[in-house]
N, C-alpha and C positions, 0 to 999 in steps of 0.2 A: 585380748585374752586376759589381761590383768583384771578387768572389770568382772569377767565371768568367774574367775578364781575368787575374787573378793566376795561376791555374793554367795558363792558356794560355801566358803569357809565360815562366814558369819552365821549361817543357818544350820550348822552342824547340830544334829539332834543329841541332846544329853538328858532327856527325861529319864530319871533313874527307874530302872526296871519296868519301863513301859513295854507293852506287848507288841509283837510282830508275828513272825512265823511260828514262834513258840518252840518249846523244847521237844526233842525227839523222844524223850521219856518223861512221863508225868510224875515220877517219883525220883528221889535222890539216886544218883547213878554210882557205878562202881568207882569212877574216878573221883567223884565228890567224896565218897566214903574214904578213899585212900588219902586225900588231902586232909580231911577232918581227923583221921586217925593219926597222921603225922603231927598235926598240931597238938592233939590231945595227949600224945605220947611224950611230948616235951614237958619239962618242968613248967609250973604256972608262970604267967606273966608274959611280957614281950619276948618274942622269939624269932629267930631266923632259921629257916629249914635248910638242910644240906641239899645241894643241887644234885649230887651223885652219891647217894648214901653208901654205895658199895665200892666206891673208888679206892684203889690201893694208895699207899703212901706216895705223895707227889703233889703236883699243883691242884688236882681236883679233890684231894682228900679233905673232907669236912669243910669244903668251901661252900658258902651260901652266896650264890650270885644274885646281884640286885635284880636283874631281869626276871629270873625264875621266881623269886619271892614276890615281886610285884605282880607277875602274871597269876600267882597263886592267890593273892589278895582278891583280884578281880574274879577268878574262878570261884573262890569261896563265896563271894557275894552272889554270883550267879547260881550257886548251889543253895542259897538262902541261909548261909551261916555267917552272919555279920560278926558274931562274937569271935569266931576263929580268925576271920579276916582282920579284925582290929588288933589281934595279938601280933600279927606280922606287921601291920601298919604302924603300931606303936613302936616296934623295933626300928622301923625306918626313920620315924620322927626322932627317936633317941640317938640313932647313929649320926644324924645330921648335926646335933649339938654336942656330940661327945667324940669327935674325931681326935686322934692323937696329935694332929698337926693343923688341919684345916679348920677355919672358923668363918667360912664365907658362904655357907649355904649348900655346898656341893655334897654329893654322896659318892662313894667309891663303887667300882664295878663288882666288888665282892668283899665279903667279911668271913670271919670264922663262924660256922654254924653253931646254934645253941641259944640259950637264954641270954638276954642283955639287960642292963639296967644297974649294974653295980660298979662299973668301971668304964674307962675309955674303950671304944670299940677296937676289937682285935681283928687282924687279918689272918686268914688261914696261911699255913706255912708247912714246911717239912724239913727234916734233917737230911742234909746232903753229905753222904759219906765221903765222897771224893774231896770235897773242900773242907770237910769237918766244920760245917757251919749251918746255921738256920737260914733258910731261904724263904722269900715271899715272891709270889708271882707278880711280875710288873704290870700285866694286864689288870689283875684284880685291884692293884693299888691305884689305877687310873680312874678316869670318869668319862665314859662314853656318852655322847649326847643322847643316843637312842635309849640307853639304859636309864638315864635320868628322866627321859620323857616317859618311860614306862612307870617309873616311880611316881611321877606327876599324875598319870592316869589313875594309878591305884589310890593315891591320896585324895584326888578329887572325887573318886567314886565313894571312898570312905566318908568324905565330907557330906556328900549328898545322902548317905545312909544314916548320918548322925542325927542326934536329937535337935541340933541347931544348924541346919545346912547354911553354908555361907559364912559361918562364924566359928568354925571348929579349928582345933590345932592342926588338923590335916590340911586344911586350906592354907593356913599360915606356912606350913612346911612346903607345900606345892609352890607357893609364891616365891619362897626363897630359892628353890631349884630353878624356877623360870627366870628369875633375876640373874642368877649365876650363869645360866646358859646363854644369855644375850651376848656375852663377850665372844661367842663362837659363831655369831651370825655375820655373814658377808653382805656387803652392799651390792645390789644388782647394778651392773655396769653394761656398757654397750660394746665391750671388747670380747664377748663370748662367755663371760662369767655368768653362770646361771643363778648366782646368788645362793640363798639358802644357808644352812648351818653346817659348819665343819664338824669333824668327828669327835672333838673333845680333847682329853688329855690321856697320855700313856706314860706309866712309870711312877716312880716314888717321889715324894716330897724331898727337898723343897722346890726343885725345878723339873717337874715332869715335862716330857715332850709334848708340844702342841701338835695335834693331829690335823693335817691340812687337807686330807681327802674329805669328800662329802658322800654321804650314803642316802640312797633313795629310801631305804628302810628307816633310817634315823629321822629324815625329814618328814616322812609320813607320820611317825610317832609324835614328832614335835608339832606338826600342823594340827593334829587331833587334840593334843594336850593344851596348846595355846588357845585354840578356839573354844574349848571347854572352859578354860580359865576366864576368857573374855566374857563368856556368857554368864558365868557365876558372879563375876565382879563388876561387870558393866564397864570395864576399862578398855577403851579402844586401842590402847597401846599394845595389849596382848593380841588383838586382832591383827595388827601390823605384823607381828611375829608369825602368827598362823599363816598369813598370806605369803610371807617370804618363804616359809617351808613348803607350802603347797605349790607355789610357783616353781620351786626347784623340782619337785616331783613331776609336774607337768612337763618340764623341760627334758626329763629323762626318757620320755616316750620314744620308742623305736617303731616307726610305722611299718618298716619292712619286716620286722620280726613279730609284730603284734605283742610286744613285751616291753616292760620297763627295763632300762639299763640298771645295773646295780649301783651306779653312782659315778663319781669322777676319780681321776688319778690324784696324785699328791699336789698337783698344781691347782686343784679345785675347779678346773675348767674342762679339761679333756675328758670326754665321756668314756667310762669303762662299760663296754657293751656286753659284758658277761651277764648271763641270765640266771638269777637265783629265785627260788620259789616264793619266799616271803615278800620279795620286792614286787611280786605280781598280785598277791592276795591281799596284803595289808592296805594298799591304797583303795581297793574296792570295799574293804570293811570300814575304812576310816574317813575317806574324803569324798564329799559330794562331787567335786570337780573330776573325779576319776570315773564316774558313772558311765560316761560315754564310751569308755574303754572296756566295759564289762564283757560284751559279746566277743570282742576280739581276743581278749585274754582267755576267757573260758573255752572258746571254740578252737583257737589256734595256738595259743601259747602254752596253756596248761597241759594239753595232750602230749606235748613233746617232753614233758617231765614225768609222765605217767610210767609206773613200773608194774608189770604184771608178774606176780610171783605165786609160789605155792600157797602163800597165806591169803592171797587175793590181791586186788588192785590197790595201789598206794602211790605216793609221790616221792620223788627223789629230792634231795636238798637243792640241786642245781643241774645245769646242763651236763655235768660230769656223769650223772646217773649212778648206777651200780648199787641200788638198794632203796629200801623204804626209809624215809625220814618220818618218824612217828609224829613229831610236833607239827611239821608242815602238812602231813596228811590230815591231821585234825583241823588245821587251819582251813584247808581246802574243803573238808567236810562241813565246817561251819558256814563258810561262804556259800557253798552249793545249796545247803539247806535253807539259808536265809534268802536265796534267790528263787526258792520254790521247788527245787528238785529233791524232794524228800527221799525218793528211791535211791538215787545215786549216793546221797549223803549217808543213808543207812548202810549201803554196801561198803562204803569206806570205813564206817564205824565197826562193821563186822570184821574187816581186816585188822583194825586197831585192837579189837578185843583179843586177838591172838598174840598181841605183843604185851599183854598184861603179865607182870611177874608173879610167880607163885605166892610171894609174900604180900607185897603191897606196892602199887605204883606201876608205871609203864616203862618199858625199855626205850631208849632213845632211837634205836634202829634195829632192824632185823639182821643186820650184818655185824660181824665181829668189829669191823671198822668201816664206816661210811665216809667216803671222801666228800669234801665240801666244794672243792675247786679253789679254795683260798689257802694261803700260807699262814703259819703261826706268827702272830705279831711278836711274840717273845723269842722266836727263832725263825726268821724269814726263810731259812733254807729248808724248813720242814713243812710238809702239808698239814692242814688242820683237818681232823677227823671227828666224827661222832662215834661213840663206842656202844657196844651192846651192854649198857649199864642202865640201871633204873635211873630215871631222870625226872626231877621235879617239874621242869618246864614242859616236858612231854605230857606228864600227868595233868598239869593245869590246863593245857590246851585240849586234851581229850575231854576233860570236864566241861570246858566252855563249849565244845562241839556237841556233847551229849545234852547239854542244857539249852542249846541254841542261844547262847548269851554272847553278845558282841562286846569285847573288852574295850573297844575304842569309844563306845557310846554308853556302856552300861545299860543296854536295852536288848530286847530280843528282836532287833531289826537292823536294817542298814541305814546309813546316814542319809 
């Protein structure tokens, strides 16, 4: 099995903007326009966009999540607007070298939205009346492996779109992230440990908590990012990291459910068999090694997450169901389109079009609150929800789906 994974990872396609199935629309789309408008509306220069522009006071208010902004970079490149993409990418590069404490190449999960470049990076926060103090979200202060992998993907795509591919500041920044992430890689053993990468860190400096669980989603992101980095640099060391992450994803396959497990428990070994949508779709978009699972996932796993609503068909976040997850439905639309089923992809995009906000951007869900099936890391006694708020990540994924652009390869095709 290892030799098969090795060959698959090494030949991950990363030819920038090569064609495949093509876009569902021949001209810039509504979601592209929304992203371009959000960047253009910000003051000139490097900028991070708010993930939930309408969020009330609290942890989400004016928070610019790393993942959402990285996905927006890739979406803007898919929209053909490298100039806007670089404004966000430049903010990621700046954040890496202007953290208020860390100087080791990592990025945080979130920052304060807005222009950057004049001071150290600020985290979003809010005034807590009960404690009469300024608070910051512990998740945003940490560094998830998957979020940093998405930043790597965005930076590598920017490098390939630059005037000097393979020699840009974006590649340097991606290498720093890749180097920092190596400390969270486990060694494959014969005692049931599936290897792969742990979850990263949670909480504030100087001693954040080390996250010991492992995620199928995170390792998918890392496998794609490390394979891309290996191809650009010719460094076989990065290939080893890509293989480790891809091998973990393969180990999470559940034959009886025709689905990937979400990852492991805190011991890094015992499998968490819960089924989440992105853990099914992302391996098919990112990893050649997952190609053999495509039919099983699309025919048997994904239908169990389908939601039929008054808006049309869409997908839930997880096996908990209870509504449409905009971001995940766009991910499914992209995958289905790239596998050749344009009719079903178009139907999903028609559903998504009804989740466009009157002003600009797409709502995260059709529900007032959509359960994920997970608990809040910041308060494990409370469930984690998506809310009926405009969401940058959802808008980015709708743009990717409308353009038929795979963020894991920066092409209009599958790996």
